[in-house]
C-alpha positions as CSV (number, residue, x, y, z in Angstrom):
1,X,-11.8,-12.0,13.7
2,X,-11.4,-10.9,10.2
3,X,-14.1,-12.1,7.9
4,X,-13.6,-10.1,4.7
5,X,-10.7,-8.4,2.9
6,X,-10.7,-5.5,0.5
7,X,-7.5,-4.5,-1.4
8,X,-7.4,-0.8,-2.6
9,X,-5.1,0.2,-5.4
10,X,-5.0,3.8,-6.5
11,X,-3.6,4.3,-10.0
12,X,-2.7,7.3,-12.2
13,X,-1.4,6.8,-15.7
14,X,-0.1,3.3,-15.0
15,X,-1.1,1.6,-18.3
16,X,2.3,-0.1,-18.6
17,X,2.6,-1.4,-15.0
18,X,-0.9,-2.0,-13.6
19,X,-1.6,-5.4,-15.2
20,X,1.5,-6.9,-13.5
21,X,0.6,-5.2,-10.2
22,X,-3.0,-6.6,-10.3
23,X,-1.9,-10.1,-11.3
24,X,0.3,-10.2,-8.2
25,X,-2.7,-9.1,-6.1
26,X,-4.9,-11.8,-7.6
27,X,-2.3,-14.4,-6.7
28,X,-2.2,-13.1,-3.1
29,X,-6.0,-13.0,-3.0
30,X,-6.2,-16.6,-4.1
31,X,-4.0,-17.6,-1.2
32,X,-5.9,-15.5,1.4
33,X,-8.0,-17.5,3.9
34,X,-10.8,-14.9,3.7
35,X,-12.9,-13.6,0.8
36,X,-11.2,-10.8,-1.1
37,X,-12.6,-7.9,-3.1
38,X,-10.0,-6.0,-5.3
39,X,-10.8,-2.3,-5.9
40,X,-8.8,-0.3,-8.4
41,X,-9.3,3.5,-8.3
42,X,-8.1,5.2,-11.5
43,X,-7.4,8.8,-10.6
44,X,-7.4,11.3,-13.4
45,X,-5.9,8.8,-15.9
46,X,-5.1,10.0,-19.4
47,X,-4.0,6.7,-20.8
48,X,-5.3,3.1,-20.9
49,X,-5.0,2.4,-17.2
50,X,-8.7,1.7,-16.7
51,X,-9.0,-0.7,-19.6
52,X,-5.8,-2.5,-18.6
53,X,-7.1,-2.9,-15.0
54,X,-10.4,-4.3,-16.2
55,X,-8.6,-6.8,-18.4
56,X,-6.2,-7.9,-15.7
57,X,-9.1,-8.5,-13.3
58,X,-11.4,-10.4,-15.7
59,X,-10.9,-13.7,-13.9
60,X,-11.3,-12.4,-10.4
61,X,-14.6,-11.7,-8.8
62,X,-15.5,-9.7,-6.9
63,X,-13.5,-6.8,-8.3
64,X,-14.2,-3.2,-9.0
65,X,-12.5,-0.7,-11.3
66,X,-13.6,2.8,-10.9
67,X,-12.5,6.3,-11.9
68,X,-12.2,9.6,-10.0
69,X,-10.6,12.9,-10.9
70,X,-9.1,13.8,-7.6
71,X,-5.4,14.0,-8.6
72,X,-4.8,13.0,-5.0
73,X,-3.6,9.7,-3.7
74,X,-5.2,10.0,-0.3
75,X,-8.6,10.8,-1.9
76,X,-8.2,7.9,-4.3
77,X,-7.5,5.5,-1.5
78,X,-10.5,7.0,0.4
79,X,-12.8,6.4,-2.6
80,X,-11.6,2.7,-2.7
81,X,-12.2,2.3,1.0
82,X,-15.7,3.7,0.7
83,X,-16.5,1.2,-2.0
84,X,-15.2,-1.6,0.1
85,X,-17.4,-0.5,3.0
86,X,-20.4,-0.2,0.8
87,X,-19.8,-3.8,-0.5
88,X,-20.1,-4.9,3.2
89,X,-23.4,-3.1,3.6
90,X,-21.7,-0.4,5.6
91,X,-20.6,-2.8,8.3
92,X,-16.9,-2.2,9.2
93,X,-16.7,-5.0,11.8
94,X,-14.6,-8.0,10.4
95,X,-13.4,-6.1,7.3
96,X,-9.7,-5.7,6.7
97,X,-8.4,-3.0,4.3
98,X,-5.1,-3.7,2.5
99,X,-3.5,-1.1,0.3
100,X,-0.8,-1.2,-2.4
101,X,0.3,0.8,-5.4
102,X,-0.1,0.2,-9.1
103,X,3.6,0.2,-10.0
104,X,4.8,-2.7,-8.0
105,X,4.1,-6.4,-7.1
106,X,3.0,-7.9,-3.8
107,X,4.3,-11.3,-2.7
108,X,2.0,-14.4,-2.8
109,X,1.5,-14.5,1.0
110,X,1.0,-10.8,1.3
111,X,-2.7,-11.0,2.4
112,X,-2.3,-14.3,4.3
113,X,0.4,-12.8,6.5
114,X,-1.6,-9.6,7.2
115,X,-4.6,-11.7,8.2
116,X,-2.5,-13.9,10.5
117,X,-1.2,-10.7,12.3
118,X,-4.7,-9.2,12.4
119,X,-6.1,-12.5,13.9
120,X,-3.4,-12.2,16.6
121,X,-4.5,-8.7,17.5
122,X,-2.9,-6.2,15.0
123,X,-5.0,-3.2,14.1
124,X,-2.5,-1.9,11.6
125,X,0.1,-3.8,9.7
126,X,3.1,-1.9,8.1
127,X,5.2,-3.8,5.6
128,X,8.4,-3.0,3.8
129,X,9.3,-2.4,0.1
130,X,12.1,-3.5,-2.1
131,X,13.3,-1.8,-5.2
132,X,12.8,-3.9,-8.3
133,X,15.7,-2.8,-10.5
134,X,18.6,-0.5,-9.6
135,X,19.9,-0.2,-13.2
136,X,20.3,3.4,-14.2
137,X,21.4,4.4,-10.7
138,X,25.0,4.7,-9.4
139,X,25.9,2.0,-6.9
140,X,26.2,4.7,-4.3
141,X,22.5,5.4,-4.5
142,X,21.6,1.7,-3.8
143,X,24.0,1.7,-0.8
144,X,22.6,4.8,0.6
145,X,19.0,3.5,0.3
146,X,19.9,0.2,2.0
147,X,21.7,2.0,4.8
148,X,18.8,4.4,5.4
149,X,16.4,1.5,5.3
150,X,18.3,-0.7,7.7
151,X,16.8,-1.4,11.2
152,X,18.7,-1.8,14.5
153,X,18.4,-5.3,15.9
154,X,15.3,-5.8,17.9
155,X,13.5,-2.6,16.6
156,X,10.5,-2.3,14.4
157,X,11.5,-1.6,10.8
158,X,10.2,2.0,11.2
159,X,8.7,2.4,7.7
160,X,5.2,3.2,6.5
161,X,4.3,2.7,2.9
162,X,0.9,2.9,1.2
163,X,2.2,0.2,-1.1
164,X,2.3,-2.2,1.8
165,X,-0.3,-1.4,4.5
166,X,-3.2,-3.0,6.2
167,X,-5.8,-1.7,8.7
168,X,-9.0,-2.8,10.4
169,X,-12.0,-1.1,8.7
170,X,-13.3,-0.2,12.2
171,X,-10.2,1.8,13.0
172,X,-10.1,3.3,9.5
173,X,-13.7,4.5,10.0
174,X,-13.0,5.9,13.5
175,X,-10.0,7.8,12.1
176,X,-12.1,9.4,9.4
177,X,-10.6,7.4,6.6
178,X,-7.6,8.2,4.5
179,X,-6.5,11.8,4.8
180,X,-6.9,13.6,1.4
181,X,-3.2,14.3,1.0
182,X,-1.2,14.3,-2.2
183,X,1.7,12.6,-0.3
184,X,2.3,11.0,3.1
185,X,-1.4,10.0,3.5
186,X,-0.1,6.6,4.7
187,X,2.2,8.0,7.4
188,X,-0.4,10.5,8.6
189,X,-3.0,7.7,8.9
190,X,-0.6,5.4,10.9
191,X,0.5,8.3,13.1
192,X,-3.1,9.1,13.9
193,X,-3.9,5.4,14.6
194,X,-0.9,5.1,17.0
195,X,-2.0,8.2,18.9
196,X,-5.5,6.8,19.2
197,X,-4.2,3.6,20.7
198,X,-4.3,1.2,17.8
199,X,-1.9,-1.8,17.9
200,X,0.6,-1.2,15.1
201,X,2.7,-4.1,13.9
202,X,5.7,-3.9,11.6
203,X,6.6,-6.9,9.5
204,X,9.5,-7.5,7.1
205,X,8.2,-10.9,5.9
206,X,6.0,-9.6,3.1
207,X,8.1,-7.0,1.1
208,X,6.4,-5.4,-1.8
209,X,8.6,-4.9,-4.9
210,X,8.3,-1.3,-6.1
211,X,9.4,0.7,-9.1
212,X,12.6,2.7,-8.9
213,X,11.4,5.3,-11.4
214,X,12.3,9.0,-10.8
215,X,9.0,10.3,-12.3
216,X,6.7,9.3,-9.5
217,X,3.0,10.0,-9.5
218,X,3.1,11.5,-6.0
219,X,5.0,14.8,-5.7
220,X,6.6,13.8,-2.4
221,X,6.6,10.1,-2.6
222,X,9.1,7.2,-3.2
223,X,10.5,8.7,-6.4
224,X,11.4,11.9,-4.6
225,X,13.2,9.8,-1.9
226,X,15.3,8.2,-4.7
227,X,16.1,11.6,-6.2
228,X,17.1,12.8,-2.7
229,X,19.4,9.8,-2.3
230,X,21.1,10.7,-5.6
231,X,22.4,13.9,-4.0
232,X,25.4,14.0,-1.6
233,X,23.3,13.4,1.6
234,X,20.2,11.2,2.1
235,X,17.3,11.8,4.4
236,X,17.3,10.8,8.1
237,X,15.9,7.4,9.1
238,X,12.3,7.3,10.2
239,X,11.2,6.6,13.8
240,X,10.7,2.9,14.3
241,X,7.3,1.2,14.3
242,X,6.8,-1.4,17.1
243,X,7.5,-4.9,15.8
244,X,5.4,-7.9,16.7
């Protein structure tokens, strides 16, 4: 049974977007049936990201805003997870780690649904993302994205996003935490969890709205996918994740 939740949000130079992202997390935390700690990790920020995060979380306790200089999203998520574990006295049992990004917005029932799935036996929850605004892109790019994102009937949705992910802290600890990768730390973690026997559940009920910017903070992340889709051919669809 999950007793505590920690949300980890890495951020790099997100002064303009992070307040809205954190406000959405606060709403989700208020609806969560378990105590929630919100942890923002400002990674090598050169703008007002840290101050904006502190201001956005003034009304929510407990929350932590910290700074690292890793320039590495996997290392930033790891720093947040370590703070979450320390906040529980090093006890991973009963702790759920949810992660999202600083340029999007989670839905109000984001944490509630993750906890419901965890209480039914999920060790890892993989959610979907939706693009906030397609303006500035040709209609063909939107169509290609939706076609690549589509899932065959009866299959898991097949996507893994650090912007919409949850995992039991015990599993995260046994897997060695978040891999220190500049991209695909989320997919690598979930792949390791699956190989180790974790129950991975895919859900489309709690999509996270994400930015469609082309200048992403990760060199091989979502922004690169959109740039690829702007070319004549898009990437192949990912292998499906088992659905609940």
